[in-house]
VMD Tcl script that draws the C-alpha trace (Angstrom):
set ca {
  {-13.73 -7.88 110.57}
  {-15.08 -5.65 113.34}
  {-18.68 -6.48 114.33}
  {-19.81 -2.92 113.62}
  {-18.66 -3.24 110.05}
  {-20.40 -6.62 109.84}
  {-23.58 -5.05 111.06}
  {-23.16 -2.20 108.66}
  {-22.84 -4.72 105.77}
  {-25.92 -6.50 107.04}
  {-27.83 -3.26 107.02}
  {-26.70 -2.53 103.43}
  {-28.09 -5.93 102.45}
  {-31.33 -5.20 104.27}
  {-31.53 -1.92 102.41}
  {-31.03 -3.62 99.06}
  {-33.58 -6.18 99.95}
  {-36.08 -3.44 100.89}
  {-35.49 -1.62 97.61}
  {-35.90 -4.83 95.59}
  {-39.15 -5.59 97.42}
  {-40.46 -2.09 96.77}
  {-39.72 -2.37 93.08}
  {-41.28 -5.85 92.85}
  {-44.44 -4.44 94.45}
  {-44.42 -1.63 91.93}
  {-44.11 -4.10 89.06}
  {-46.87 -6.24 90.46}
  {-49.08 -3.21 90.40}
  {-48.05 -2.27 86.91}
  {-48.57 -5.71 85.40}
  {-51.95 -6.19 83.74}
  {-53.98 -3.89 81.53}
  {-53.77 -0.22 82.08}
  {-56.84 1.98 82.59}
  {-55.97 3.70 79.31}
  {-55.98 0.48 77.47}
  {-59.31 -0.67 79.03}
  {-60.84 2.70 78.14}
  {-59.67 2.47 74.46}
  {-61.12 -1.05 74.16}
  {-64.36 0.18 75.73}
  {-64.59 2.98 73.13}
  {-64.02 0.49 70.31}
  {-66.66 -1.93 71.79}
  {-69.16 1.03 72.11}
  {-68.61 2.07 68.51}
  {-68.94 -1.52 67.27}
  {-72.27 -1.74 69.05}
  {-73.53 1.44 67.66}
  {-72.34 0.45 64.13}
  {-74.24 -2.84 64.46}
  {-77.43 -1.04 65.49}
  {-77.22 1.19 62.42}
  {-76.40 -1.71 60.14}
  {-79.54 -3.58 61.41}
  {-81.61 -0.28 60.83}
  {-80.24 -0.01 57.29}
  {-81.10 -3.59 56.51}
  {-84.63 -3.11 58.00}
  {-85.16 0.02 55.89}
  {-83.88 -1.73 52.78}
  {-86.18 -4.62 53.35}
  {-89.18 -2.23 53.90}
  {-88.35 -0.32 50.71}
  {-88.36 -3.63 48.83}
  {-91.62 -4.60 50.32}
  {-93.09 -1.20 49.46}
  {-91.86 -1.48 45.93}
  {-93.66 -4.80 45.61}
  {-96.88 -3.30 46.97}
  {-96.53 -0.21 44.65}
  {-96.08 -2.50 41.65}
  {-99.07 -4.51 42.65}
  {-101.21 -1.42 43.20}
  {-100.11 0.07 39.85}
  {-100.90 -3.11 38.03}
  {-104.38 -3.17 39.53}
  {-104.90 0.54 38.91}
  {-103.86 0.54 35.33}
  {-105.15 -2.87 34.37}
  {-108.44 -1.47 33.33}
  {-110.29 -4.07 35.32}
  {-111.50 -1.55 37.83}
  {-113.95 1.02 36.36}
  {-115.72 2.34 39.42}
  {-114.58 5.98 39.94}
  {-114.85 5.75 43.72}
  {-112.90 2.52 43.83}
  {-110.33 4.01 41.37}
  {-109.91 7.02 43.54}
  {-109.30 4.84 46.62}
  {-106.75 2.90 44.82}
  {-104.99 6.14 43.68}
  {-104.88 7.46 47.19}
  {-103.52 4.23 48.59}
  {-100.83 4.15 45.83}
  {-99.90 7.78 46.75}
  {-99.71 6.85 50.41}
  {-97.44 3.95 49.54}
  {-95.20 6.20 47.46}
  {-94.96 8.77 50.23}
  {-94.11 6.06 52.69}
  {-91.49 4.65 50.33}
  {-89.93 8.11 50.00}
  {-89.78 8.49 53.81}
  {-88.28 5.04 54.27}
  {-85.72 5.72 51.51}
  {-84.65 8.88 53.33}
  {-84.26 6.86 56.53}
  {-82.30 4.18 54.65}
  {-79.94 6.88 53.29}
  {-79.46 8.33 56.69}
  {-78.67 4.86 58.07}
  {-76.19 4.24 55.21}
  {-74.37 7.56 55.88}
  {-74.24 6.78 59.53}
  {-72.83 3.29 58.82}
  {-70.17 4.69 56.66}
  {-69.27 7.39 59.32}
  {-69.10 4.88 62.02}
  {-67.00 2.47 59.92}
  {-64.48 5.29 59.44}
  {-64.52 6.18 63.16}
  {-64.11 2.55 64.09}
  {-61.13 2.11 61.75}
  {-59.33 5.01 63.44}
  {-60.18 3.72 66.84}
  {-58.98 0.23 66.04}
  {-55.62 1.69 64.72}
  {-55.18 3.65 67.94}
  {-56.10 0.61 70.00}
  {-53.58 -1.59 68.12}
  {-50.78 0.96 68.70}
  {-51.66 1.25 72.38}
  {-51.81 -2.59 72.64}
  {-48.38 -2.95 71.02}
  {-46.93 -0.33 73.28}
  {-48.48 -1.91 76.38}
  {-47.26 -5.35 75.38}
  {-43.67 -4.14 74.96}
  {-43.82 -2.50 78.43}
  {-45.28 -5.63 79.94}
  {-42.46 -7.74 78.50}
  {-39.92 -5.28 79.87}
  {-41.56 -5.41 83.33}
  {-41.62 -9.18 83.33}
  {-37.99 -9.33 82.36}
  {-37.15 -6.83 85.11}
  {-39.29 -8.82 87.53}
  {-37.30 -12.05 86.74}
  {-33.95 -10.25 87.26}
  {-35.17 -8.81 90.59}
  {-36.36 -12.06 91.84}
  {-33.05 -13.65 91.09}
  {-31.33 -10.66 92.88}
  {-33.70 -11.10 95.79}
  {-32.70 -14.78 96.12}
  {-29.05 -13.79 96.11}
  {-29.50 -11.08 98.65}
  {-31.42 -13.35 101.02}
  {-28.63 -15.98 100.78}
  {-26.01 -13.27 101.58}
  {-28.13 -11.95 104.50}
  {-28.39 -15.41 105.88}
  {-24.64 -15.69 105.93}
  {-24.13 -12.22 107.31}
  {-26.65 -12.73 110.07}
  {-25.04 -15.99 111.08}
  {-21.70 -14.19 111.39}
  {-23.17 -11.69 113.93}
  {-25.69 -13.93 115.61}
  {-24.78 -12.52 119.09}
  {-25.49 -8.96 118.02}
  {-28.72 -9.52 116.20}
  {-30.98 -8.65 118.99}
  {-29.27 -5.23 119.34}
  {-29.40 -4.75 115.55}
  {-33.07 -5.59 115.27}
  {-34.03 -3.42 118.21}
  {-32.12 -0.44 116.73}
  {-33.64 -1.18 113.28}
  {-37.11 -0.83 114.68}
  {-36.41 2.21 116.87}
  {-34.09 4.16 114.41}
  {-36.25 4.17 111.25}
  {-34.41 1.20 109.74}
  {-30.90 2.56 110.14}
  {-29.24 0.89 113.18}
  {-25.61 1.54 112.19}
  {-24.00 4.90 111.54}
  {-20.57 5.75 110.09}
  {-18.16 7.86 112.22}
  {-16.13 10.12 110.02}
  {-13.74 12.79 111.42}
  {-15.32 12.26 114.85}
  {-18.75 13.04 113.60}
  {-21.72 10.66 113.44}
  {-22.73 10.82 109.88}
  {-26.38 10.04 110.59}
  {-27.31 12.45 113.35}
  {-24.39 14.88 112.93}
  {-23.21 14.71 116.51}
  {-19.45 15.45 117.07}
  {-18.11 12.93 119.55}
  {-15.50 13.78 122.21}
  {-12.04 12.73 121.06}
  {-11.71 9.99 123.63}
  {-15.11 8.49 122.61}
  {-14.19 8.65 118.94}
  {-10.84 6.93 119.65}
  {-12.83 4.22 121.56}
  {-15.03 3.71 118.52}
  {-11.91 3.29 116.34}
  {-9.99 0.91 118.48}
  {-12.43 -0.97 120.73}
  {-13.25 -4.60 119.64}
  {-16.71 -4.18 121.12}
  {-19.70 -2.30 119.74}
  {-19.81 1.37 120.47}
  {-22.83 3.58 120.26}
  {-23.45 7.27 119.37}
  {-24.27 9.10 122.57}
  {-26.73 11.26 120.68}
  {-28.78 8.85 118.47}
  {-27.85 5.62 120.05}
  {-26.92 3.89 116.83}
  {-23.98 1.52 116.49}
  {-20.96 3.39 115.27}
  {-18.49 2.21 112.73}
  {-15.30 4.14 111.90}
  {-14.38 3.41 108.32}
}
mol new
graphics top color blue
foreach p $ca { graphics top sphere $p radius 0.5 }
foreach p [lrange $ca 0 end-1] q [lrange $ca 1 end] { graphics top cylinder $p $q radius 0.2 }
display resetview
């Protein structure tokens, strides 16, 4: 096999290795929770916290209503027991009872408001949890697919590296030229010569030079771009 062809095959392997490395880097970036999933979970956590606050408020108002009911019953028992006959004292007891009743009415309204807010938030949370579960399932499936692709690519990478090692050993004498051109020619050190034209830079070679590329056992270079030429 002509050394130019061997270098071209080495370059193809290097290109495949670079493509695999790029895709593995993309997969590494894609693995892990997405911003969308984290945002959805944060929304659920925020709603849960708000729901808990309203549940505490509802329980507090419920307990306060219960306490006021006890006080009202005690005040009513005292007021209507007949044991108190002093008009001024009776009037004071009536005013205190009325104040307790007004306070109870206010607290009951607050309790109802808390109950309605709890029910609303429970409904909102259920919808958010359903959306989060769907997003989680979709994300999990995507992660499994990415990990499977990652495993395949890592296996492919090992195969390509073994192939490159063999190819590089076969053209050991030309590796310095190849590596120098790889750096200076944007990662493309070898060009194909077809119909007398360098397929990389588009330069048409003189007939004699093109014939030399086809028949010389040594490496030939494009007089325009400087790349190694291989005539298929």
